[in-house]
Residue, then its C-alpha position, 0 to 999 in steps of 0.5 A: m289307551k292300551l290294554s296294558q295301561g287300562a289293566a295297570a290303572l285297574a290294578g293300581r286302584l285295587f291295590l291302593s283301595a284295598i288297605f282302606i276297605l280292609a281297615g274299615i272292616n277291621k275297625i268294625g270288628a275292633y270297634d271299642g279298641t279303635m275308639q280308645y286308640m283314636e281318643s288317645f290321640g285326641v280324636p273324638g270316638a264319635l267320629l269312628p262311624l264316619v271313619i269306617v264309612a269313609e274308608i269302606g265307601l271311598g275305598l270301594a268307589v276307587a276300586l270300582g271306578f265310581l266317582t273315582r276322582l272325587a273318591a281318590l281326592g277324599l282318600a288323599g286328604f284322609s291319608i294326609v290327615s291320618a298321617v299327621i294325627f296318628h303317625g306324626a312322631i317321626g322321630d320314631q322310625m316305625q312312625f316315620i315309615l307309617f307317616m311316609k306310607n300315608v304320604g305315598m298313598a296320598g300321592g297315588f290317589l292324587m295321580i288317580w285324581a289327576n289322570g282319571p280311573g283308566a279304561y276299566a271303571l264304572d265312570n266310563l259307562e256313558s250313563v254314569g259318566r254323564l251324571f257324575e264324572r264330568r261334574f267332578a272332573a279335574 
């Protein structure tokens, strides 16, 4: 893999994961409001801690390149589910844009799942790779 390809893969992972890491952190600061927002869409507020852990945990895993394929697959699914639940009113232009943003992000995560994390990832450390990545390879 060329240096530029490895750097591009790292940048792509960082760009895709940043929105989830920041969203998870923001949900901690706006916990009650986020819970009310979720419940207004019929999603139990009790799931909020799981959502926060998923966004921050999976986001960091993708950013660091740790269990990257598994984390990317999780965030792809998360993106699609949240698009359908929270942005399904595609007759509203803003909701349509947010829906398509989530679909596009899911596509990016599926590309990571299919192609791996690139050269600059913890998964490429021999000890990490032996223990984890080969078990979850595509």
